[in-house]
FIDREN-457178 format. One record per residue: x, y, z of N, C-alpha, C, CB in turn; residue in three letters. Coordinates in steps of 0.05 Angstrom, whole numbers, padded with zeros to 5 digits, always signed. Glycine has a CB too. Layout:
<atoms>
XYZXYZXYZXYZALA ...
</atoms>
This chain:
<atoms>
+00017-00024+00000+00000+00000-00001+00018+00025+00000-00021+00000+00024MET +00016+00041-00022+00032+00066-00023+00016+00090-00017+00046+00069-00050ASN +00029+00110-00005+00016+00136+00000+00025+00155-00021+00023+00147+00028SER +00006+00163-00038+00012+00178-00062-00002+00206-00062+00004+00163-00087VAL +00013+00227-00068+00000+00254-00071-00014+00254-00097+00022+00277-00070ILE -00040+00256-00097-00056+00256-00121-00067+00284-00128-00079+00237-00118THR -00064+00303-00111-00073+00330-00116-00058+00349-00099-00102+00332-00111GLY -00053+00373-00109-00039+00394-00093-00048+00421-00102-00008+00392-00097ILE -00048+00439-00082-00057+00466-00087-00045+00486-00066-00087+00467-00087GLY -00045+00511-00072-00034+00531-00054-00049+00558-00056-00004+00535-00061SER -00047+00574-00035-00058+00599-00035-00036+00619-00029-00082+00601-00015TYR -00029+00636-00048-00008+00655-00044-00022+00683-00042+00012+00655-00067ILE -00020+00696-00019-00035+00722-00015-00028+00743-00035-00029+00733+00013PRO -00046+00762-00038-00044+00783-00058-00027+00807-00051-00071+00792-00065SER -00024+00811-00025-00009+00835-00015+00020+00831-00016-00018+00843+00014VAL +00034+00847-00032+00063+00845-00036+00077+00865-00016+00071+00851-00066VAL +00095+00856+00000+00111+00873+00018+00140+00871+00009+00107+00863+00049LYS +00150+00892-00003+00177+00893-00013+00197+00901+00009+00179+00913-00037LYS +00222+00896+00006+00242+00905+00026+00243+00935+00029+00269+00895+00018ASN +00238+00949+00007+00238+00978+00008+00216+00988+00027+00235+00990-00020SER +00195+00973+00031+00173+00981+00048+00180+00982+00078+00149+00961+00044ASP +00205+00971+00085+00213+00971+00112+00233+00996+00117+00228+00942+00119PHE +00237+01012+00098+00257+01034+00102+00248+01053+00123+00261+01049+00075LEU +00221+01056+00128+00213+01076+00148+00208+01064+00175+00188+01090+00139GLU +00213+01038+00178+00209+01025+00204+00231+01034+00224+00210+00994+00201GLU +00225+01032+00249+00245+01039+00270+00254+01012+00283+00233+01059+00291ARG +00278+01002+00275+00288+00977+00286+00305+00982+00310+00304+00963+00265PHE +00300+00964+00330+00315+00963+00354+00327+00935+00360+00298+00972+00378TYR +00348+00934+00375+00360+00909+00383+00343+00896+00404+00389+00912+00392SER +00351+00871+00411+00336+00858+00434+00341+00871+00461+00343+00829+00436ASP +00360+00889+00461+00365+00905+00486+00351+00933+00484+00397+00909+00490LYS +00332+00935+00466+00317+00959+00463+00332+00984+00455+00303+00964+00487ASN +00355+00979+00441+00372+01001+00432+00371+01004+00402+00400+00996+00442GLU +00370+01028+00392+00371+01031+00363+00397+01023+00350+00365+01059+00356PRO +00397+01014+00326+00421+01005+00312+00436+01030+00301+00414+00986+00288TYR +00462+01028+00301+00478+01049+00288+00474+01050+00259+00506+01047+00295GLU +00471+01027+00247+00469+01025+00217+00442+01036+00208+00471+00996+00208ALA +00442+01047+00184+00417+01058+00172+00399+01034+00164+00423+01076+00147THR +00374+01038+00159+00356+01018+00149+00365+01008+00122+00327+01029+00148ASN +00376+01026+00106+00386+01017+00080+00407+00996+00082+00397+01039+00065GLU +00425+00999+00101+00446+00979+00105+00435+00955+00117+00468+00990+00122VAL +00417+00957+00137+00405+00934+00150+00390+00917+00129+00385+00943+00173ILE +00374+00930+00112+00359+00915+00091+00378+00902+00070+00339+00934+00077ILE +00399+00916+00063+00418+00905+00043+00431+00879+00054+00439+00927+00036GLU +00440+00880+00079+00452+00857+00092+00431+00834+00095+00465+00865+00120LYS +00408+00842+00102+00386+00822+00105+00381+00806+00079+00359+00836+00114PHE +00379+00821+00057+00374+00808+00031+00397+00791+00023+00368+00829+00009GLN +00422+00800+00029+00445+00784+00021+00446+00757+00034+00471+00800+00027ALA +00437+00756+00060+00437+00732+00075+00413+00714+00070+00437+00738+00104ILE +00389+00725+00070+00365+00709+00068+00356+00704+00039+00342+00722+00083THR +00364+00722+00021+00355+00720-00006+00327+00732-00011+00355+00692-00015GLY +00314+00742+00010+00287+00752+00008+00288+00780-00004+00274+00752+00036ILE +00273+00785-00026+00268+00810-00038+00241+00822-00031+00271+00808-00068GLU +00222+00804-00030+00195+00812-00022+00180+00788-00010+00180+00823-00047GLU +00158+00793+00002+00142+00771+00014+00113+00778+00011+00150+00767+00045ARG +00095+00758+00017+00066+00762+00015+00054+00763+00042+00054+00740-00003ARG +00034+00782+00044+00017+00784+00069-00012+00779+00062+00021+00813+00083TYR -00026+00767+00080-00055+00762+00075-00069+00789+00075-00067+00743+00097ALA -00090+00791+00057-00106+00815+00057-00122+00816+00082-00124+00817+00032SER -00134+00840+00089-00147+00845+00115-00170+00826+00119-00156+00873+00116ASP -00182+00817+00098-00207+00800+00101-00200+00769+00102-00226+00805+00077ASP -00174+00763+00101-00166+00735+00101-00153+00728+00128-00148+00728+00078MET -00157+00703+00137-00142+00693+00159-00131+00665+00152-00160+00691+00185ASP -00119+00652+00171-00105+00627+00164-00125+00605+00155-00090+00618+00190SER -00147+00602+00168-00167+00581+00159-00178+00588+00132-00189+00578+00179SER -00182+00613+00126-00193+00620+00099-00173+00613+00078-00199+00651+00097CYS -00146+00620+00082-00127+00611+00062-00124+00582+00060-00100+00623+00068MET -00126+00567+00083-00125+00539+00082-00148+00527+00067-00124+00528+00110ALA -00172+00538+00068-00195+00529+00053-00190+00533+00023-00220+00545+00062THR -00179+00556+00015-00175+00561-00013-00153+00541-00024-00166+00590-00018GLU -00132+00537-00010-00111+00518-00019-00123+00490-00021-00087+00518+00000ALA -00140+00483-00002-00152+00456-00002-00171+00452-00025-00167+00453+00023SER -00186+00473-00032-00204+00470-00056-00188+00464-00081-00220+00496-00060LYS -00165+00477-00084-00148+00472-00108-00137+00444-00107-00125+00493-00109LYS -00129+00435-00084-00119+00407-00081-00140+00387-00088-00108+00401-00053ALA -00163+00391-00077-00186+00373-00082-00193+00372-00111-00210+00382-00065ILE -00194+00395-00124-00200+00397-00153-00179+00383-00168-00202+00426-00162ALA -00154+00386-00160-00131+00374-00175-00133+00343-00174-00104+00384-00163ASP -00142+00334-00149-00143+00304-00146-00169+00293-00158-00142+00296-00117ALA -00189+00311-00162-00215+00302-00173-00230+00283-00155-00210+00288-00199GLY -00230+00288-00129-00242+00271-00110-00268+00283-00098-00223+00264-00087ILE -00284+00266-00086-00308+00275-00072-00299+00280-00043-00332+00252-00074ASP -00305+00304-00033-00294+00311-00006-00307+00294+00016-00300+00340+00000VAL -00330+00282+00011-00342+00264+00030-00328+00238+00034-00370+00259+00022GLU -00308+00233+00017-00292+00209+00019-00267+00212+00036-00285+00199-00009THR -00262+00237+00046-00238+00241+00061-00240+00228+00089-00232+00271+00063LEU -00219+00215+00097-00217+00203+00123-00207+00222+00144-00200+00179+00121ASP -00187+00238+00136-00174+00256+00154-00169+00283+00141-00148+00245+00165TYR -00172+00305+00157-00162+00331+00151-00142+00338+00172-00185+00353+00148ILE -00116+00340+00163-00095+00347+00182-00084+00374+00176-00072+00325+00182ILE -00088+00393+00193-00080+00421+00188-00057+00429+00206-00103+00440+00191LEU -00034+00436+00194-00011+00446+00209-00012+00476+00212+00015+00437+00195ALA -00010+00487+00236-00009+00515+00241+00004+00520+00268-00037+00527+00240GLN +00011+00545+00274+00024+00551+00299+00011+00573+00314+00052+00557+00293ASN -00004+00590+00301-00016+00613+00314-00046+00616+00310-00003+00639+00305PHE -00059+00596+00298-00087+00597+00294-00096+00619+00275-00101+00600+00319GLY -00121+00627+00279-00132+00650+00264-00127+00674+00279-00163+00647+00258ASP -00116+00695+00266-00112+00721+00279-00123+00743+00261-00082+00726+00286ILE -00143+00757+00271-00155+00778+00256-00136+00802+00253-00180+00787+00268LYS -00137+00815+00230-00120+00838+00225-00126+00860+00246-00126+00850+00196LYS -00103+00870+00258-00106+00891+00278-00105+00880+00306-00131+00905+00274GLY -00104+00854+00309-00102+00841+00335-00078+00824+00336-00127+00824+00342THR -00072+00813+00359-00050+00793+00361-00060+00769+00377-00024+00807+00375ILE -00086+00766+00379-00099+00745+00395-00103+00719+00378-00126+00755+00406GLN -00092+00697+00388-00095+00672+00374-00124+00661+00379-00074+00651+00385THR -00136+00651+00357-00162+00640+00359-00161+00611+00347-00183+00658+00344ASP -00163+00591+00365-00161+00563+00355-00185+00546+00366-00135+00550+00364ILE -00207+00560+00372-00231+00547+00382-00255+00554+00364-00238+00554+00411LEU -00265+00537+00347-00256+00510+00342-00228+00508+00328-00276+00495+00326PRO -00218+00484+00324-00193+00481+00311-00195+00491+00282-00183+00453+00311SER -00173+00498+00271-00173+00508+00242-00181+00486+00224-00145+00518+00234LEU -00173+00461+00229-00182+00438+00213-00212+00436+00213-00169+00412+00223ALA -00225+00440+00236-00254+00438+00237-00267+00461+00221-00264+00439+00267SER -00254+00484+00222-00264+00508+00206-00263+00501+00176-00248+00535+00212ARG -00240+00489+00168-00237+00482+00139-00258+00462+00131-00209+00470+00134VAL -00262+00441+00148-00283+00421+00142-00310+00433+00139-00283+00400+00164LYS -00316+00453+00158-00341+00467+00156-00342+00484+00130-00344+00486+00181HIS -00321+00497+00123-00321+00513+00099-00324+00497+00074-00295+00529+00097ASN -00314+00472+00074-00317+00454+00052-00343+00440+00050-00296+00434+00053LEU -00360+00446+00072-00387+00434+00073-00387+00403+00073-00403+00444+00049LYS -00368+00392+00087-00366+00363+00089-00386+00353+00111-00337+00353+00095ILE -00403+00335+00104-00423+00325+00124-00414+00300+00138-00449+00319+00110LYS -00396+00285+00126-00388+00259+00136-00374+00262+00164-00368+00245+00115ASN -00387+00251+00186-00375+00254+00212-00350+00237+00215-00395+00246+00232PRO -00346+00217+00198-00322+00200+00199-00298+00212+00187-00328+00174+00187ASN -00300+00236+00176-00277+00252+00167-00267+00267+00191-00285+00272+00144CYS -00245+00258+00203-00234+00268+00227-00216+00291+00221-00220+00246+00244VAL -00221+00314+00234-00206+00339+00229-00192+00348+00254-00226+00362+00218ALA -00166+00352+00252-00150+00362+00275-00126+00378+00267-00140+00339+00292TYR -00117+00394+00285-00093+00411+00281-00067+00398+00292-00098+00440+00293ASP -00045+00405+00281-00020+00397+00294-00002+00422+00295-00006+00374+00279ILE +00011+00426+00318+00030+00448+00323+00058+00435+00325+00022+00464+00350VAL +00074+00439+00304+00100+00426+00304+00121+00445+00292+00099+00400+00288PHE +00116+00471+00295+00134+00491+00283+00133+00489+00253+00163+00486+00292GLY +00153+00501+00240+00154+00501+00210+00151+00474+00197+00180+00514+00201CYS +00161+00453+00209+00158+00427+00196+00130+00414+00198+00179+00408+00207PRO +00110+00430+00207+00084+00419+00214+00070+00406+00190+00067+00440+00226GLY +00071+00418+00166+00058+00407+00143+00070+00379+00136+00060+00426+00119TRP +00096+00378+00136+00110+00353+00130+00104+00332+00150+00140+00358+00128LEU +00102+00340+00176+00094+00321+00197+00066+00310+00191+00096+00334+00225GLN +00049+00328+00181+00022+00318+00174+00022+00298+00152+00004+00341+00167GLY +00040+00302+00132+00044+00282+00112+00053+00256+00122+00063+00292+00091VAL +00072+00257+00141+00082+00232+00155+00059+00218+00169+00105+00239+00176ILE +00042+00234+00184+00020+00222+00198+00000+00210+00178+00006+00242+00215GLN -00006+00222+00157-00023+00211+00136-00013+00184+00126-00027+00231+00113ALA +00013+00184+00120+00025+00159+00111+00022+00137+00131+00055+00162+00105ASP +00026+00144+00157+00024+00123+00178-00005+00113+00180+00034+00134+00205LEU -00024+00131+00177-00053+00123+00178-00059+00104+00154-00072+00149+00176PHE -00049+00110+00130-00053+00094+00107-00040+00067+00110-00043+00109+00082ILE -00015+00067+00118+00000+00042+00121-00013+00024+00142+00030+00048+00129LYS -00025+00036+00162-00039+00021+00184-00066+00010+00176-00042+00038+00208ALA -00076+00020+00153-00102+00012+00144-00124+00028+00157-00107-00017+00149GLY -00117+00050+00170-00137+00067+00183-00148+00089+00165-00125+00079+00209ALA -00137+00093+00142-00145+00114+00123-00139+00107+00095-00133+00141+00129ALA -00155+00117+00076-00149+00113+00048-00144+00140+00034-00172+00098+00034LYS -00155+00161+00046-00152+00188+00033-00151+00210+00055-00176+00194+00012ARG -00130+00227+00053-00126+00248+00072-00120+00274+00059-00103+00242+00090CYS -00129+00296+00071-00123+00323+00063-00104+00335+00084-00149+00340+00061LEU -00080+00342+00075-00060+00353+00093-00055+00382+00084-00034+00337+00092VAL -00056+00401+00104-00055+00429+00099-00034+00442+00117-00083+00442+00102ILE -00020+00463+00106-00004+00480+00122-00012+00508+00117+00026+00476+00117GLY -00019+00523+00138-00028+00551+00134-00019+00569+00157-00058+00552+00130SER -00010+00593+00151+00000+00611+00171-00002+00640+00162+00029+00604+00178GLU -00009+00658+00181-00008+00687+00177+00011+00699+00198-00038+00700+00181THR +00037+00695+00192+00058+00705+00209+00059+00736+00210+00086+00694+00200LEU +00048+00748+00190+00048+00778+00189+00033+00790+00212+00035+00788+00163SER +00016+00774+00225-00001+00783+00248+00011+00779+00275-00027+00771+00247ARG +00035+00767+00275+00049+00763+00302+00077+00774+00300+00050+00732+00310VAL +00081+00795+00283+00107+00807+00280+00111+00832+00297+00111+00813+00252LEU +00135+00833+00307+00143+00858+00320+00159+00874+00299+00162+00854+00347ASP +00146+00895+00288+00157+00910+00266+00182+00928+00274+00136+00928+00253MET +00188+00926+00300+00212+00940+00309+00236+00921+00312+00206+00952+00336HIS +00231+00896+00304+00252+00875+00304+00259+00869+00275+00242+00849+00318ASP +00284+00872+00268+00292+00868+00239+00287+00840+00229+00321+00875+00235ARG +00284+00821+00247+00278+00794+00240+00249+00792+00228+00281+00775+00264ASP +00233+00812+00233+00205+00812+00223+00205+00811+00193+00189+00837+00232SER +00227+00820+00180+00227+00820+00150+00228+00792+00138+00250+00836+00140MET +00234+00772+00155+00236+00744+00144+00209+00732+00138+00251+00727+00164ILE +00189+00739+00154+00164+00724+00156+00143+00733+00136+00154+00725+00183TYR +00125+00714+00129+00104+00720+00109+00080+00702+00115+00115+00716+00080SER +00061+00704+00097+00036+00687+00099+00033+00669+00074+00010+00706+00102ASP +00016+00648+00079+00010+00631+00055-00002+00605+00065+00036+00625+00038GLY -00011+00589+00046-00023+00563+00053-00018+00544+00029-00055+00566+00058ALA -00014+00518+00037-00010+00497+00017-00025+00473+00025+00021+00491+00013GLY -00035+00455+00008-00049+00432+00015-00045+00410-00006-00079+00438+00018ALA -00048+00385+00004-00047+00363-00016-00065+00341-00007-00019+00352-00019CYS -00073+00324-00026-00089+00300-00022-00069+00277-00023-00112+00297-00043ILE -00070+00260-00002-00053+00236-00002-00072+00212-00001-00034+00236+00023ILE -00069+00194-00020-00086+00171-00023-00071+00144-00022-00101+00174-00049GLU -00085+00124-00014-00074+00096-00014-00077+00085-00042-00088+00078+00008ALA -00054+00076-00053-00053+00063-00079-00040+00037-00077-00039+00080-00100LYS -00053+00016-00090-00042-00011-00090-00026-00018-00115-00064-00031-00085THR -00028-00001-00136-00014-00007-00161+00007+00014-00166-00034-00007-00186ASN +00028+00007-00179+00050+00026-00184+00070+00026-00161+00039+00054-00189GLY +00091+00041-00165+00112+00042-00145+00120+00071-00137+00136+00026-00155ASN +00101+00089-00141+00105+00117-00133+00096+00121-00105+00090+00136-00152SER +00101+00145-00094+00091+00152-00067+00114+00155-00047+00072+00131-00058GLY +00106+00155-00021+00124+00159+00001+00140+00134+00005+00109+00167+00027ILE +00166+00136+00003+00185+00113+00007+00195+00111+00036+00210+00115-00012LEU +00199+00133+00048+00210+00133+00076+00208+00160+00088+00239+00123+00077SER +00211+00161+00115+00212+00188+00128+00227+00185+00155+00184+00199+00132HIS +00234+00209+00166+00248+00210+00191+00240+00237+00205+00279+00208+00187ALA +00240+00235+00231+00232+00260+00246+00246+00260+00273+00201+00263+00250ALA +00255+00282+00283+00268+00285+00309+00260+00310+00323+00299+00284+00306VAL +00262+00310+00349+00257+00335+00366+00279+00338+00385+00229+00334+00381THR +00293+00361+00384+00314+00368+00401+00304+00389+00421+00339+00377+00385HIS +00305+00383+00447+00294+00402+00466+00313+00408+00491+00267+00392+00477THR +00333+00390+00494+00350+00393+00519+00361+00421+00520+00374+00372+00520TYR +00373+00432+00499+00385+00459+00499+00368+00477+00479+00415+00457+00491ASP +00354+00464+00461+00345+00479+00438+00315+00487+00438+00350+00462+00414GLU +00300+00479+00459+00272+00483+00459+00263+00512+00455+00260+00473+00484ALA +00278+00531+00464+00269+00559+00463+00285+00576+00442+00271+00571+00491ASN +00295+00563+00421+00308+00578+00400+00288+00597+00386+00322+00559+00380TYR +00264+00588+00384+00241+00605+00374+00221+00607+00397+00226+00592+00348LEU +00211+00632+00402+00195+00636+00425+00178+00661+00421+00213+00637+00451PHE +00160+00666+00440+00145+00691+00440+00156+00710+00460+00115+00685+00446LEU +00162+00735+00453+00173+00755+00470+00163+00782+00465+00202+00754+00467GLY +00170+00801+00483+00160+00829+00481+00173+00844+00458+00165+00843+00508LYS +00161+00865+00450+00171+00882+00429+00199+00893+00435+00152+00905+00423SER +00215+00897+00413+00241+00910+00417+00239+00940+00421+00259+00905+00394ASN +00215+00951+00416+00211+00980+00420+00211+00985+00450+00183+00989+00408LEU +00227+01005+00459+00229+01012+00488+00202+01020+00500+00250+01035+00491PRO +00199+01012+00525+00175+01021+00541+00149+01011+00531+00175+01051+00544ASN +00149+00987+00520+00123+00975+00510+00113+00954+00530+00127+00962+00482THR +00088+00947+00527+00075+00928+00546+00089+00901+00543+00045+00926+00540ASP +00101+00891+00565+00115+00865+00563+00097+00841+00561+00133+00862+00588PRO +00070+00846+00566+00050+00824+00564+00041+00820+00535+00025+00829+00582ASN +00047+00838+00518+00041+00834+00489+00066+00822+00476+00032+00862+00474VAL +00062+00797+00465+00086+00782+00456+00084+00776+00426+00089+00756+00472ARG +00108+00775+00414+00110+00771+00385+00130+00748+00380+00119+00797+00370TYR +00131+00738+00356+00149+00716+00349+00178+00727+00349+00142+00704+00321ILE +00196+00712+00362+00223+00719+00365+00241+00695+00360+00228+00729+00393LYS +00266+00699+00355+00285+00676+00350+00313+00684+00356+00282+00666+00322MET +00329+00662+00363+00358+00664+00364+00368+00655+00337+00370+00647+00388PHE +00371+00674+00319+00377+00666+00291+00403+00651+00287+00379+00691+00275GLY +00425+00660+00301+00450+00646+00298+00449+00617+00309+00472+00661+00313ARG +00435+00613+00331+00434+00587+00343+00418+00568+00323+00420+00589+00371LYS +00396+00578+00312+00381+00563+00293+00397+00556+00269+00355+00577+00285ILE +00412+00575+00259+00428+00570+00235+00449+00548+00241+00442+00596+00226TYR +00463+00549+00263+00483+00529+00269+00470+00502+00274+00500+00538+00294GLU +00448+00502+00289+00433+00477+00294+00425+00463+00268+00409+00483+00311PHE +00413+00479+00250+00403+00468+00226+00425+00456+00208+00387+00489+00211SER +00447+00470+00206+00469+00461+00190+00479+00434+00199+00492+00481+00189LEU +00479+00429+00226+00488+00404+00237+00467+00382+00235+00496+00407+00267THR +00443+00388+00240+00423+00367+00244+00404+00360+00222+00408+00374+00267ASN +00398+00381+00205+00380+00375+00182+00392+00355+00163+00373+00400+00168VAL +00417+00358+00155+00429+00338+00136+00428+00310+00147+00458+00345+00130PRO +00431+00307+00173+00431+00281+00185+00403+00268+00184+00441+00283+00215LEU +00383+00284+00188+00355+00273+00186+00348+00265+00157+00335+00295+00196ALA +00358+00281+00138+00354+00275+00110+00368+00249+00103+00364+00298+00093MET +00392+00246+00113+00408+00221+00108+00393+00197+00120+00436+00223+00120LYS +00382+00200+00144+00368+00178+00157+00344+00170+00139+00358+00187+00185THR +00330+00189+00129+00306+00182+00113+00315+00169+00086+00290+00207+00107ALA +00336+00180+00074+00345+00169+00048+00356+00141+00052+00366+00188+00035LEU +00371+00136+00073+00383+00110+00078+00360+00089+00083+00402+00111+00103ASP +00339+00098+00096+00316+00081+00100+00303+00072+00074+00295+00095+00118LYS +00303+00089+00055+00289+00085+00029+00304+00066+00012+00286+00110+00013SER +00332+00064+00016+00348+00047-00001+00354+00059-00028+00335+00020-00005GLY +00348+00085-00031+00354+00100-00055+00382+00110-00055+00335+00123-00059VAL +00396+00108-00078+00422+00119-00081+00421+00150-00083+00436+00107-00106ASP +00440+00163-00070+00441+00193-00069+00442+00203-00098+00465+00203-00052ILE +00454+00189-00117+00456+00199-00144+00429+00198-00159+00477+00181-00160LYS +00409+00185-00147+00383+00183-00159+00364+00205-00149+00372+00156-00153ASP +00373+00221-00130+00356+00244-00120+00356+00266-00140+00366+00254-00092VAL +00332+00274-00149+00330+00295-00170+00324+00322-00159+00308+00287-00190LYS +00310+00325-00137+00304+00350-00125+00302+00348-00095+00278+00362-00136LYS +00309+00371-00081+00306+00372-00052+00289+00396-00047+00334+00374-00038VAL +00266+00392-00035+00247+00414-00028+00251+00419+00003+00217+00406-00035PHE +00264+00441+00009+00270+00447+00036+00256+00472+00046+00300+00450+00040ILE +00250+00472+00072+00236+00495+00083+00250+00521+00076+00234+00493+00113HIS +00234+00540+00066+00245+00565+00057+00249+00585+00081+00226+00578+00036GLN +00271+00582+00096+00276+00598+00119+00298+00619+00114+00284+00579+00142ALA +00318+00612+00098+00340+00629+00095+00357+00618+00072+00357+00632+00121ASN +00362+00633+00051+00375+00622+00026+00402+00611+00033+00377+00644+00004GLU +00418+00627+00047+00446+00618+00054+00446+00593+00071+00460+00641+00069LYS +00428+00592+00090+00426+00568+00107+00417+00543+00091+00406+00573+00130MET +00397+00547+00073+00388+00525+00058+00409+00513+00039+00365+00533+00042ASP +00425+00532+00027+00446+00525+00009+00468+00509+00024+00458+00550-00004GLU +00474+00518+00049+00494+00505+00065+00484+00477+00074+00501+00522+00090ALA +00459+00474+00080+00447+00448+00088+00450+00428+00065+00417+00451+00095ILE +00442+00437+00041+00444+00419+00018+00473+00410+00012+00432+00433-00006ILE +00491+00428+00014+00519+00421+00010+00529+00401+00031+00537+00446+00011LYS +00522+00405+00055+00530+00386+00077+00516+00360+00073+00523+00398+00104ARG +00492+00359+00063+00477+00334+00059+00492+00317+00038+00448+00340+00049PHE +00499+00330+00015+00513+00314-00006+00540+00307+00002+00513+00330-00032PHE +00553+00324+00019+00580+00318+00028+00580+00293+00046+00592+00343+00044ARG +00558+00288+00059+00556+00262+00075+00559+00238+00058+00528+00261+00090LEU +00552+00241+00032+00555+00219+00013+00579+00222-00005+00531+00216-00003TYR +00596+00242+00002+00620+00247-00013+00612+00251-00044+00641+00224-00010LYS +00590+00266-00047+00580+00271-00075+00577+00300-00079+00553+00257-00079THR +00585+00311-00102+00582+00340-00108+00552+00347-00109+00595+00347-00135PRO +00545+00372-00101+00519+00381-00103+00510+00386-00132+00516+00405-00086THR +00489+00372-00141+00481+00375-00169+00469+00404-00174+00460+00354-00177PRO +00471+00412-00199+00460+00438-00206+00430+00436-00207+00471+00447-00233GLU +00416+00457-00199+00387+00459-00199+00374+00437-00182+00377+00457-00227HIS +00388+00429-00161+00376+00408-00143+00356+00419-00124+00397+00394-00128ILE +00358+00445-00118+00342+00457-00097+00324+00480-00107+00359+00467-00074MET +00298+00475-00111+00280+00497-00119+00278+00517-00096+00252+00487-00127PRO +00276+00543-00102+00273+00564-00082+00251+00583-00089+00298+00578-00078MET +00235+00590-00069+00213+00610-00073+00216+00633-00054+00186+00597-00070SER +00236+00631-00036+00238+00650-00014+00243+00679-00024+00261+00643+00004ILE +00255+00682-00047+00261+00708-00058+00236+00726-00061+00275+00706-00085HIS +00214+00713-00068+00189+00727-00074+00167+00722-00053+00179+00719-00101LEU +00169+00700-00039+00147+00693-00021+00155+00695+00008+00137+00665-00026LEU +00181+00697+00015+00189+00698+00043+00185+00672+00058+00173+00719+00056GLY +00186+00672+00083+00184+00649+00100+00156+00647+00112+00205+00649+00123ASN +00139+00631+00101+00111+00627+00111+00107+00603+00128+00092+00625+00087SER +00129+00595+00142+00128+00573+00161+00118+00547+00149+00110+00581+00185SER +00096+00536+00159+00086+00510+00150+00077+00510+00121+00062+00502+00168VAL +00075+00533+00108+00066+00535+00081+00089+00534+00061+00049+00560+00077ALA +00114+00537+00069+00135+00540+00049+00139+00515+00031+00160+00546+00062THR +00140+00492+00043+00145+00467+00029+00121+00461+00009+00149+00444+00049VAL +00096+00461+00019+00074+00454+00000+00070+00474-00021+00047+00451+00015PRO +00075+00500-00016+00071+00520-00038+00094+00517-00058+00071+00548-00027THR +00117+00512-00048+00141+00507-00066+00136+00482-00083+00167+00502-00050LEU +00126+00460-00071+00120+00436-00085+00099+00440-00106+00112+00414-00066LEU +00078+00457-00100+00057+00463-00119+00068+00477-00143+00034+00479-00105ASP +00085+00497-00138+00098+00512-00160+00112+00495-00180+00117+00532-00148LEU +00128+00476-00169+00143+00458-00186+00125+00437-00199+00165+00444-00169VAL +00107+00426-00184+00087+00406-00195+00073+00418-00220+00066+00397-00173TYR +00066+00445-00218+00050+00458-00239+00069+00472-00260+00031+00480-00227LYS +00095+00467-00257+00114+00477-00278+00116+00507-00277+00105+00467-00305GLY +00114+00520-00254+00114+00549-00251+00141+00560-00241+00091+00557-00233LYS +00161+00543-00238+00186+00552-00228+00208+00546-00249+00192+00539-00200LEU +00221+00566-00258+00242+00563-00279+00264+00544-00270+00254+00589-00286GLU +00272+00527-00290+00294+00507-00286+00286+00484-00267+00319+00521-00275ASN +00261+00482-00261+00252+00460-00242+00228+00446-00252+00246+00472-00213HIS +00231+00421-00259+00209+00404-00269+00212+00376-00257+00209+00403-00300HIS +00189+00362-00255+00190+00335-00246+00180+00316-00267+00173+00333-00220LEU +00192+00293-00268+00185+00272-00288+00178+00246-00273+00208+00267-00308HIS +00161+00230-00285+00153+00205-00273+00177+00188-00265+00136+00190-00293LYS +00177+00180-00240+00199+00163-00230+00220+00179-00215+00212+00149-00252GLY +00219+00206-00216+00238+00222-00202+00236+00218-00171+00234+00252-00209ASP +00260+00218-00158+00261+00215-00129+00265+00243-00118+00284+00195-00120ILE +00249+00251-00099+00252+00278-00087+00254+00274-00056+00228+00298-00095ILE +00267+00293-00044+00267+00295-00014+00254+00320-00005+00296+00293-00003ILE +00237+00318+00015+00225+00342+00027+00236+00343+00056+00193+00340+00026LEU +00243+00367+00065+00255+00369+00091+00248+00396+00103+00286+00366+00090ALA +00247+00396+00130+00241+00421+00144+00252+00422+00172+00211+00426+00144SER +00255+00446+00182+00264+00451+00210+00250+00474+00222+00294+00454+00210VAL +00245+00473+00248+00232+00496+00260+00227+00493+00290+00206+00501+00247GLY +00211+00509+00301+00207+00512+00329+00203+00485+00343+00185+00530+00336ALA +00216+00482+00366+00212+00457+00380+00237+00447+00395+00204+00436+00361GLY +00261+00444+00384+00265+00446+00355+00259+00419+00340+00295+00455+00349MET +00245+00421+00320+00236+00397+00305+00248+00396+00276+00204+00397+00303ASN +00255+00372+00268+00265+00367+00241+00251+00343+00230+00296+00364+00241ILE +00245+00344+00204+00235+00320+00191+00243+00319+00161+00204+00319+00194ASN +00241+00296+00150+00247+00292+00121+00231+00269+00110+00277+00287+00117ALA +00223+00271+00085+00207+00250+00071+00221+00246+00044+00177+00259+00067VAL +00224+00220+00037+00233+00212+00010+00209+00203-00006+00256+00190+00012VAL +00206+00214-00029+00182+00210-00045+00189+00204-00074+00165+00233-00044TYR +00175+00185-00086+00179+00178-00114+00155+00189-00130+00182+00147-00119LYS +00161+00207-00149+00141+00221-00164+00127+00203-00184+00153+00244-00177TYR 
</atoms>
């Protein structure tokens, strides 16, 4: 029994936020002190490291569950299925629905339940739930769907990743320029014929020293309410952690699959930081004493930013639909999907297209 992606879709918000739009912001350090460098210099260095030129924000009338619904509709149409036949709706998110102008998380009911309601699914045996697993949440949902299918507990699952990080940003923290909004979804079905689908996966959680590398903290702006908290991170620690541990998780998954490293055609990695992702890929291939192939790693971070749980499925959708230059998939191609994020959590999936 193979777990196969039979449909995929994404929702990319319409509001474009360019780097130049941050020129008038007042940035402060985590010690609430203004930087000596001008915003022009801060933004130039930011783009050189992250690769981000612009990002997408949800429009005022959209929230995470709305975007998730739109991405799901596209995946359902792509798969050509009856929604009443879904066994599970697994929705990865970290901050729930947040209305524009607030910073209050709303997860009652769960976002998965809201999506099921929006899709007008009547079948009570379609189980809907959320998972909070940091940026690797959507990929962890894919792993869970595979486990349900392999156990005979499901035949068809909808897996979604959706986030509106623009609503939990401290605009006085230069790290706020990294984050964006978006949603991606896929249908995963049990197939008994053919040899495509999920071949293997791996997942780990590091918490002894790493649990709080990403956290909620007060604004960098001096004299602000300490009880109002925004997404924060220790960027250098995350960078070093990822370079060491993500390639190892990818290797674990690939070794489980029995696939030769030379047969890997694409690596879809969480769009967190261009320089970090490039270094991860190089270290991964170095583990096999193999040169990094050209065009092995599709990237969307330049225009879409870091939308957390949505980066991998939206990137996958772009390549599946032939919308990313120099990146195409052909029948039989082996791909790796990998992510890292709050927790600290890491996962990887080996998939045959």
